[in-house]
C-alpha positions in Angstrom: 0.0 0.0 0.0 1.2 3.5 -0.8 0.4 6.7 1.1 -3.2 7.6 1.9 -4.2 10.6 -0.1 -6.9 12.7 1.6 -9.7 13.7 -0.8 -11.5 16.8 0.3 -15.0 17.8 -1.0 -16.3 21.3 -0.9 -19.5 23.2 -1.7 -18.3 25.1 -4.8 -15.2 27.0 -3.5 -12.3 24.6 -4.4 -10.7 27.4 -6.5 -10.4 29.5 -3.3 -9.3 26.6 -1.3 -6.5 25.8 -3.8 -5.3 29.4 -3.9 -5.2 29.5 -0.1 -3.3 26.2 0.3 -0.9 27.0 -2.5 0.1 30.2 -0.6 -0.1 28.8 2.9 1.8 25.6 2.2 4.0 26.8 -0.7 2.5 24.0 -2.8 1.4 23.6 -6.3 -1.7 22.4 -8.2 -0.6 19.4 -10.3 -3.9 18.9 -12.1 -7.2 20.8 -12.2 -10.3 20.2 -14.3 -13.7 21.8 -14.2 -16.9 20.0 -14.8 -17.2 22.0 -18.1 -13.8 20.7 -19.3 -14.8 17.1 -18.6 -17.1 14.8 -20.6 -19.0 14.1 -17.4 -22.7 15.2 -17.4 -23.3 18.1 -15.1 -25.8 20.9 -14.3 -25.1 24.3 -16.0 -24.2 25.9 -12.6 -21.4 23.4 -12.2 -19.6 24.3 -15.4 -16.8 26.4 -13.8 -16.6 24.3 -10.6 -13.7 21.9 -10.0 -14.5 18.3 -10.8 -11.1 17.2 -9.7 -7.8 18.7 -8.6 -4.6 17.3 -7.3 -2.4 19.4 -5.0 1.1 18.7 -3.9 3.6 20.1 -1.4 6.7 18.0 -0.8 5.6 14.4 -0.3 2.0 15.4 0.7 -0.7 15.0 -1.9 -4.3 16.2 -1.5 -7.2 15.8 -3.9 -10.2 18.1 -4.1 -13.6 18.3 -5.7 -16.6 20.6 -5.7 -19.8 18.8 -5.0 -23.0 19.5 -6.8 -25.9 21.1 -4.8 -27.7 17.8 -4.4 -24.6 16.4 -2.7 -24.1 19.2 -0.2 -21.0 18.8 2.0 -21.4 19.4 5.7 -18.2 20.6 7.1 -17.5 19.0 10.4 -14.9 17.8 12.8 -14.7 14.2 11.5 -11.3 14.5 9.8 -8.0 16.0 10.7 -4.9 16.1 8.5 -1.8 15.5 10.4 1.4 17.1 9.2 4.7 15.8 10.6 7.8 18.1 10.6 11.5 17.6 10.9 12.1 21.4 10.8 10.5 23.6 13.5 11.0 26.8 11.5 8.9 25.3 8.7 6.4 24.0 11.2 6.0 27.6 12.6 5.6 29.1 9.1 3.1 26.5 8.0 1.1 26.8 11.3 0.9 30.6 10.8 -0.1 30.2 7.1 -2.8 27.7 7.6 -4.0 29.6 10.7 -4.7 32.8 8.8 -8.4 33.4 9.0 -8.9 30.2 10.9 -9.2 29.2 14.6 -6.2 27.9 16.6 -7.5 25.1 18.8 -4.1 24.3 20.4 -1.1 26.6 20.2 2.2 24.9 19.2 3.7 23.6 22.4 5.9 21.0 23.9 3.9 17.9 24.9 4.3 15.1 27.5 4.7 12.6 24.7 7.9 14.1 23.5 6.7 16.2 20.6 6.0 19.8 19.7 2.4 19.8 18.7 -0.5 22.1 17.8 -3.9 22.1 16.2 -6.0 24.5 14.2 -9.1 24.7 12.0 -8.4 26.6 8.8 -10.7 29.2 7.3 -12.4 26.5 5.2 -13.3 24.2 8.2 -10.5 21.7 7.8 -8.8 20.5 11.0 -5.0 20.3 10.9 -2.6 18.7 13.4 1.1 19.7 13.5 3.7 17.4 15.0 7.4 17.5 15.4 8.9 14.5 17.3 11.8 15.6 19.5 15.0 13.6 19.5 15.0 11.1 22.3 17.8 11.5 24.9 19.5 8.4 26.2 
């Protein structure tokens, strides 16, 4: 089995989501196709919405899609995306970037389990966890 690739569905704002994540994570959109560009049947109001997009930053890949109105997405707290870091400066930068316009639920801090850890919900309702395992001292 290869890495799990989270697939995130939204209610018509994937273009905004991709622009935000590209900036916040310094990532890039590898592929993006609207419903209008695809051969898939769709309602006229979905023509310019994203049928599928693939986003990448480092080894992390995320996939996105806008859902049609009859498949309305309810944003909730049922998924968190956990980012593991080896560089605390990058961790700080990414935490600040994804936290812009969102809600920090746990500031970055040293934890009892030997990691620097924090959590936030970004401005699009996605929960993120940040982890940096400290070196174990013998």
